[in-house]
C-alpha positions, 0 to 999 in steps of 0.5 A: 085640628085635622082637616077633613077630606072634603075641606082638603079637596076644597082647598086644593080645588081653590089652589088649582083654580088660582094656578089655572088663572095664572097659567091662562094669564101667562099664556095670554101674555106670551101670545101678546109678546109673540104678536109684538115680535111678528109685527116688529121683526122682519121675517126671513122671506121678506128680508131675502126678497128685499135683499134680492131686489137691492142686489139687482138694483146694485147690478143695474147701477154697476152696468150703467156705470160701465156703460157711462165709461164706454161713452167717455170716448164718444164725448171726448170725440165731440170736444174737437167738433164743438171747438171747431164750431166755436172757432168757425163762429169766432172767424165769421164774427170778425 
């Protein structure tokens, strides 16, 4: 049995409509995936700014550590003074 032209066109239209619905659903799913990705992953700009802040903090800590090393002779110089005060207190006590 041969299909008439109208019947063939109707079948094609129906198939086309189902394909369009499927494509729209896929596009919606892709949009959801992209939205989830943007929420989950850090963008390059944000990552670079955070790394730059971290690098500045590391440099600051290194500078503090270096300044603490420079203060060591001062603290070592205070030890004899503290010992002298202790000896003076012990001498006065007796």
